[in-house]
TILONU-260837 format. One record per residue (C-alpha): residue in three letters; chain; x, y, z. Coordinates in steps of 0.1 Angstrom, whole numbers, plus 5000, padded with zeros to 4 digits. Example, Ala and Ser with C-alpha at 12.3 -4.5 7.8 and 13.67 -1.06 7.14 Angstrom:
% residues 2
<pt><residuo>ALA</residuo><cadena>A</cadena><u>5123</u><v>4955</v><w>5078</w></pt>
<pt><residuo>SER</residuo><cadena>A</cadena><u>5137</u><v>4989</v><w>5071</w></pt>
END
This chain:
% residues 99
<pt><residuo>MET</residuo><cadena>A</cadena><u>5000</u><v>5000</v><w>5000</w></pt>
<pt><residuo>SER</residuo><cadena>A</cadena><u>5014</u><v>5034</v><w>4991</w></pt>
<pt><residuo>GLU</residuo><cadena>A</cadena><u>5019</u><v>5062</v><w>5016</w></pt>
<pt><residuo>ASN</residuo><cadena>A</cadena><u>4990</u><v>5082</v><w>5000</w></pt>
<pt><residuo>GLU</residuo><cadena>A</cadena><u>4966</u><v>5053</v><w>5005</w></pt>
<pt><residuo>LYS</residuo><cadena>A</cadena><u>4976</u><v>5051</v><w>5042</w></pt>
<pt><residuo>ILE</residuo><cadena>A</cadena><u>4970</u><v>5089</v><w>5046</w></pt>
<pt><residuo>GLN</residuo><cadena>A</cadena><u>4936</u><v>5086</v><w>5030</w></pt>
<pt><residuo>LYS</residuo><cadena>A</cadena><u>4926</u><v>5057</v><w>5052</w></pt>
<pt><residuo>THR</residuo><cadena>A</cadena><u>4937</u><v>5074</v><w>5084</w></pt>
<pt><residuo>GLY</residuo><cadena>A</cadena><u>4923</u><v>5108</v><w>5073</w></pt>
<pt><residuo>SER</residuo><cadena>A</cadena><u>4953</u><v>5129</v><w>5083</w></pt>
<pt><residuo>ASN</residuo><cadena>A</cadena><u>4989</u><v>5136</v><w>5073</w></pt>
<pt><residuo>VAL</residuo><cadena>A</cadena><u>5003</u><v>5125</v><w>5106</w></pt>
<pt><residuo>PRO</residuo><cadena>A</cadena><u>5022</u><v>5092</v><w>5106</w></pt>
<pt><residuo>ALA</residuo><cadena>A</cadena><u>5005</u><v>5064</v><w>5125</w></pt>
<pt><residuo>SER</residuo><cadena>A</cadena><u>5034</u><v>5061</v><w>5150</w></pt>
<pt><residuo>SER</residuo><cadena>A</cadena><u>5028</u><v>5096</v><w>5165</w></pt>
<pt><residuo>LYS</residuo><cadena>A</cadena><u>4991</u><v>5091</v><w>5172</w></pt>
<pt><residuo>PRO</residuo><cadena>A</cadena><u>4993</u><v>5071</v><w>5204</w></pt>
<pt><residuo>ALA</residuo><cadena>A</cadena><u>5015</u><v>5098</v><w>5220</w></pt>
<pt><residuo>LYS</residuo><cadena>A</cadena><u>4988</u><v>5124</v><w>5212</w></pt>
<pt><residuo>ALA</residuo><cadena>A</cadena><u>4961</u><v>5101</v><w>5225</w></pt>
<pt><residuo>GLU</residuo><cadena>A</cadena><u>4979</u><v>5096</v><w>5258</w></pt>
<pt><residuo>LYS</residuo><cadena>A</cadena><u>4983</u><v>5134</v><w>5262</w></pt>
<pt><residuo>LYS</residuo><cadena>A</cadena><u>4947</u><v>5140</v><w>5254</w></pt>
<pt><residuo>ALA</residuo><cadena>A</cadena><u>4937</u><v>5112</v><w>5278</w></pt>
<pt><residuo>LYS</residuo><cadena>A</cadena><u>4957</u><v>5129</v><w>5306</w></pt>
<pt><residuo>LYS</residuo><cadena>A</cadena><u>4939</u><v>5162</v><w>5299</w></pt>
<pt><residuo>ASP</residuo><cadena>A</cadena><u>4905</u><v>5145</v><w>5299</w></pt>
<pt><residuo>GLU</residuo><cadena>A</cadena><u>4910</u><v>5130</v><w>5334</w></pt>
<pt><residuo>LYS</residuo><cadena>A</cadena><u>4889</u><v>5144</v><w>5362</w></pt>
<pt><residuo>PRO</residuo><cadena>A</cadena><u>4906</u><v>5165</v><w>5387</w></pt>
<pt><residuo>GLY</residuo><cadena>A</cadena><u>4909</u><v>5151</v><w>5422</w></pt>
<pt><residuo>ALA</residuo><cadena>A</cadena><u>4881</u><v>5153</v><w>5448</w></pt>
<pt><residuo>PHE</residuo><cadena>A</cadena><u>4897</u><v>5181</v><w>5468</w></pt>
<pt><residuo>GLN</residuo><cadena>A</cadena><u>4903</u><v>5202</v><w>5436</w></pt>
<pt><residuo>ARG</residuo><cadena>A</cadena><u>4866</u><v>5198</v><w>5426</w></pt>
<pt><residuo>ILE</residuo><cadena>A</cadena><u>4854</u><v>5208</v><w>5461</w></pt>
<pt><residuo>ALA</residuo><cadena>A</cadena><u>4877</u><v>5238</v><w>5461</w></pt>
<pt><residuo>ARG</residuo><cadena>A</cadena><u>4865</u><v>5248</v><w>5427</w></pt>
<pt><residuo>TRP</residuo><cadena>A</cadena><u>4829</u><v>5245</v><w>5438</w></pt>
<pt><residuo>PHE</residuo><cadena>A</cadena><u>4835</u><v>5268</v><w>5468</w></pt>
<pt><residuo>ARG</residuo><cadena>A</cadena><u>4853</u><v>5293</v><w>5446</w></pt>
<pt><residuo>GLU</residuo><cadena>A</cadena><u>4824</u><v>5293</v><w>5421</w></pt>
<pt><residuo>MET</residuo><cadena>A</cadena><u>4799</u><v>5296</v><w>5449</w></pt>
<pt><residuo>LYS</residuo><cadena>A</cadena><u>4817</u><v>5326</v><w>5464</w></pt>
<pt><residuo>SER</residuo><cadena>A</cadena><u>4818</u><v>5342</v><w>5430</w></pt>
<pt><residuo>GLU</residuo><cadena>A</cadena><u>4780</u><v>5337</v><w>5425</w></pt>
<pt><residuo>LEU</residuo><cadena>A</cadena><u>4772</u><v>5350</v><w>5459</w></pt>
<pt><residuo>LYS</residuo><cadena>A</cadena><u>4790</u><v>5383</v><w>5451</w></pt>
<pt><residuo>LYS</residuo><cadena>A</cadena><u>4766</u><v>5388</v><w>5422</w></pt>
<pt><residuo>VAL</residuo><cadena>A</cadena><u>4735</u><v>5385</v><w>5444</w></pt>
<pt><residuo>VAL</residuo><cadena>A</cadena><u>4715</u><v>5417</v><w>5450</w></pt>
<pt><residuo>TRP</residuo><cadena>A</cadena><u>4704</u><v>5413</v><w>5486</w></pt>
<pt><residuo>PRO</residuo><cadena>A</cadena><u>4671</u><v>5430</v><w>5496</w></pt>
<pt><residuo>THR</residuo><cadena>A</cadena><u>4670</u><v>5458</v><w>5522</w></pt>
<pt><residuo>SER</residuo><cadena>A</cadena><u>4654</u><v>5452</v><w>5556</w></pt>
<pt><residuo>LYS</residuo><cadena>A</cadena><u>4624</u><v>5472</v><w>5545</w></pt>
<pt><residuo>GLN</residuo><cadena>A</cadena><u>4618</u><v>5451</v><w>5514</w></pt>
<pt><residuo>THR</residuo><cadena>A</cadena><u>4622</u><v>5419</v><w>5535</w></pt>
<pt><residuo>VAL</residuo><cadena>A</cadena><u>4596</u><v>5431</v><w>5561</w></pt>
<pt><residuo>ASN</residuo><cadena>A</cadena><u>4572</u><v>5441</v><w>5533</w></pt>
<pt><residuo>ASN</residuo><cadena>A</cadena><u>4576</u><v>5408</v><w>5515</w></pt>
<pt><residuo>THR</residuo><cadena>A</cadena><u>4571</u><v>5389</v><w>5547</w></pt>
<pt><residuo>LEU</residuo><cadena>A</cadena><u>4539</u><v>5407</v><w>5556</w></pt>
<pt><residuo>THR</residuo><cadena>A</cadena><u>4526</u><v>5402</v><w>5520</w></pt>
<pt><residuo>VAL</residuo><cadena>A</cadena><u>4532</u><v>5364</v><w>5523</w></pt>
<pt><residuo>ILE</residuo><cadena>A</cadena><u>4516</u><v>5363</v><w>5558</w></pt>
<pt><residuo>ALA</residuo><cadena>A</cadena><u>4485</u><v>5381</v><w>5544</w></pt>
<pt><residuo>CYS</residuo><cadena>A</cadena><u>4482</u><v>5358</v><w>5514</w></pt>
<pt><residuo>VAL</residuo><cadena>A</cadena><u>4485</u><v>5327</v><w>5537</w></pt>
<pt><residuo>ILE</residuo><cadena>A</cadena><u>4457</u><v>5341</v><w>5559</w></pt>
<pt><residuo>VAL</residuo><cadena>A</cadena><u>4434</u><v>5349</v><w>5530</w></pt>
<pt><residuo>VAL</residuo><cadena>A</cadena><u>4440</u><v>5314</v><w>5514</w></pt>
<pt><residuo>GLY</residuo><cadena>A</cadena><u>4435</u><v>5298</v><w>5548</w></pt>
<pt><residuo>ILE</residuo><cadena>A</cadena><u>4401</u><v>5316</v><w>5552</w></pt>
<pt><residuo>PHE</residuo><cadena>A</cadena><u>4390</u><v>5305</v><w>5517</w></pt>
<pt><residuo>ILE</residuo><cadena>A</cadena><u>4399</u><v>5268</v><w>5525</w></pt>
<pt><residuo>TRP</residuo><cadena>A</cadena><u>4382</u><v>5270</v><w>5559</w></pt>
<pt><residuo>ILE</residuo><cadena>A</cadena><u>4350</u><v>5284</v><w>5542</w></pt>
<pt><residuo>PHE</residuo><cadena>A</cadena><u>4351</u><v>5257</v><w>5515</w></pt>
<pt><residuo>ASP</residuo><cadena>A</cadena><u>4356</u><v>5230</v><w>5541</w></pt>
<pt><residuo>TRP</residuo><cadena>A</cadena><u>4328</u><v>5243</v><w>5562</w></pt>
<pt><residuo>LEU</residuo><cadena>A</cadena><u>4305</u><v>5245</v><w>5532</w></pt>
<pt><residuo>ALA</residuo><cadena>A</cadena><u>4314</u><v>5210</v><w>5519</w></pt>
<pt><residuo>GLY</residuo><cadena>A</cadena><u>4308</u><v>5196</v><w>5554</w></pt>
<pt><residuo>ALA</residuo><cadena>A</cadena><u>4275</u><v>5213</v><w>5556</w></pt>
<pt><residuo>ILE</residuo><cadena>A</cadena><u>4264</u><v>5200</v><w>5522</w></pt>
<pt><residuo>ILE</residuo><cadena>A</cadena><u>4275</u><v>5164</v><w>5530</w></pt>
<pt><residuo>SER</residuo><cadena>A</cadena><u>4257</u><v>5165</v><w>5564</w></pt>
<pt><residuo>ALA</residuo><cadena>A</cadena><u>4225</u><v>5178</v><w>5548</w></pt>
<pt><residuo>LEU</residuo><cadena>A</cadena><u>4227</u><v>5150</v><w>5521</w></pt>
<pt><residuo>LEU</residuo><cadena>A</cadena><u>4233</u><v>5123</v><w>5548</w></pt>
<pt><residuo>ASP</residuo><cadena>A</cadena><u>4204</u><v>5136</v><w>5569</w></pt>
<pt><residuo>LEU</residuo><cadena>A</cadena><u>4182</u><v>5137</v><w>5538</w></pt>
<pt><residuo>PHE</residuo><cadena>A</cadena><u>4189</u><v>5101</v><w>5528</w></pt>
<pt><residuo>ARG</residuo><cadena>A</cadena><u>4188</u><v>5087</v><w>5564</w></pt>
<pt><residuo>GLY</residuo><cadena>A</cadena><u>4152</u><v>5093</v><w>5567</w></pt>
END
């Protein structure tokens, strides 16, 4: 087989003997970093992200908290009314069919 045919089959101009060396180098680069390196990187990234956070003021926090409490109370009242109404309807139906 001629040299040109070998090049066409392999798809590159690099001789076949140098490919394993490149594959070994690439395999070393593709290896995962150690556990401690990954943990350290995670903490660095977390610290970087926390610097980007826009924290609310105390006034905004109180306002949001009061809004949530008011919504919970309103929804609780609606559920209580629905429960009472459903219970009354079921009691009336049971009394009606009992006799």
